C-alpha positions in Angstrom: -14.2 -6.7 -3.3 -10.5 -7.4 -3.0 -7.8 -5.8 -5.6 -4.8 -8.4 -6.5 -1.6 -6.4 -6.4 0.8 -7.0 -9.4 2.9 -9.5 -7.4 -0.1 -11.6 -7.4 -0.6 -11.5 -10.7 3.1 -12.3 -11.5 3.5 -14.9 -9.2 0.1 -16.6 -10.3 1.3 -17.2 -13.9 4.9 -18.3 -12.6 5.6 -21.9 -12.7 7.7 -22.1 -9.5 5.0 -20.0 -7.4 1.9 -22.1 -6.6 0.7 -20.0 -3.5 -0.5 -17.1 -5.4 -2.6 -19.1 -7.9 -4.1 -21.4 -4.9 -5.0 -18.3 -3.0 -6.8 -16.9 -6.0 -8.5 -20.2 -6.6 -9.7 -20.3 -2.9 -10.9 -16.8 -3.1 -13.0 -17.6 -6.1 -14.3 -20.7 -4.7 -15.7 -18.6 -1.7 -17.4 -16.4 -4.3 -15.1 -13.6 -3.3 -15.1 -10.5 -6.0 -11.7 -9.9 -7.4 -10.5 -7.1 -9.2 -7.6 -5.1 -10.6 -6.8 -1.8 -11.7 -5.4 -0.8 -15.4 -2.3 -0.3 -13.7 -1.8 -3.6 -12.9 -2.1 -4.7 -16.4 0.7 -2.3 -17.4 2.7 -3.5 -14.5 2.4 -7.1 -15.5 3.3 -6.6 -19.4 6.4 -4.6 -18.1 7.9 -7.6 -16.1 6.3 -10.6 -18.3 8.1 -9.1 -21.3 11.3 -7.8 -19.6 14.3 -10.3 -20.4 15.1 -12.9 -17.6 18.4 -11.6 -17.0 16.8 -8.3 -16.1 14.5 -9.8 -13.4 11.7 -10.3 -15.9 9.8 -13.6 -17.4 11.2 -13.2 -20.9 7.8 -14.0 -22.5 7.2 -13.0 -25.9 4.5 -10.4 -26.6 2.4 -13.2 -28.0 2.7 -15.4 -24.5 2.3 -12.0 -22.4 -0.9 -11.1 -24.4 -2.4 -14.6 -23.8 -1.6 -14.3 -20.1 -3.0 -10.8 -20.2 -6.4 -12.4 -21.7 -6.5 -14.9 -18.7 -6.0 -12.3 -16.1 -9.0 -10.1 -17.7 -11.2 -13.3 -17.7 -10.5 -14.3 -14.4 -10.7 -10.3 -12.6 -13.2 -7.5 -13.0 -11.3 -4.4 -14.3 -11.8 -1.3 -12.3 -12.4 1.8 -14.8 -9.9 4.7 -14.6 -12.2 7.8 -13.9 -11.6 11.7 -13.5 -12.2 11.1 -9.8 -9.4 8.4 -9.6 -7.0 11.3 -10.6 -8.5 13.6 -8.0 -8.4 11.1 -5.2 -4.7 10.1 -6.3 -3.5 13.7 -5.8 -5.4 14.0 -2.5 -3.4 10.7 -1.5 -0.3 12.0 -2.5 -0.5 15.0 -0.4 -2.2 13.7 2.7 0.4 10.7 2.9 3.4 12.5 1.9 4.0 9.9 -0.9 7.0 10.0 -3.2 9.2 7.9 -5.3 8.3 4.2 -5.7 5.5 4.7 -3.1 3.5 6.6 -5.8 2.5 3.3 -7.7 1.0 2.0 -4.6 -0.6 5.2 -3.8 -2.5 5.2 -7.3 -3.9 1.6 -6.5 -5.3 3.0 -3.3 -6.8 6.1 -5.2 -8.5 3.3 -7.7 -9.9 1.1 -4.7 -11.0 4.0 -2.7 -12.9 5.5 -5.5 -14.4 2.1 -6.6 -15.2 1.1 -2.8 -12.6 -1.8 -2.7 -11.4 -2.1 0.9 -9.1 -5.1 0.8 -5.8 -5.7 -1.3 -4.2 -8.9 -1.9 -0.4 -8.4 -1.8 3.0 -10.2 -0.7 4.1 -6.5 0.1 2.2 -6.0 3.3 4.2 -2.9 4.2 3.1 -0.9 1.0 -0.2 -0.6 1.9 -0.5 -0.5 5.8 -0.2 3.5 6.0 -3.6 3.8 4.0 -6.4 4.0 6.4 -9.5 1.9 5.5 -7.5 -0.5 3.5 -7.1 -4.3 4.6 -4.1 -5.8 3.7 -4.3 -9.5 2.8 -1.0 -11.6 2.5 -1.6 -15.0 0.9 1.6 -16.2 3.0 -0.3 -15.0 6.3 -2.8 -18.0 7.8 -5.5 -15.7 8.2 -6.7 -15.5 4.6 
C-alpha cells in the first residue's frame, strides 16, 4: 500500500502539473493500493481554498468539495485511531521532531499503525529520516 502525500494530491488536480496525475494513474493500472490519511484532506482543503495571491489555488468551497469527493473516490482513507496518537507521540520523541516536521511525523504514525511502508511525495527529504518508510518520488525514474 502507498500513501500519497498532500503535495501529490494538490499537483494531481492542478492543470499545470501532469506528472502527479500520470503517476497516480500508472500506479492504479499496476493495481497498487493507494491510500491517504485524514490529515491529507485537511491540508488539501487549506491550500485549495486559500487565495491565489497567498500561494493557494483560490477554489470556492463548492469546487474544493468536488475535488475532495474525487480524491476520496480514488484513494482508500485510513482511519484515525487512538493507536495513531500513541505512535505519533512515540515518533516525536524518538526522532526529535519539532516545528513543520510535525505534520510529516503524523503521516508516518498513520502509516505505521496501518502497516503502510511507502509514501509517494515530491519531498523526499521530509521522510528519509523514518526507518521502514520507502519514499517514492514521481520525478524519479525508479517508479
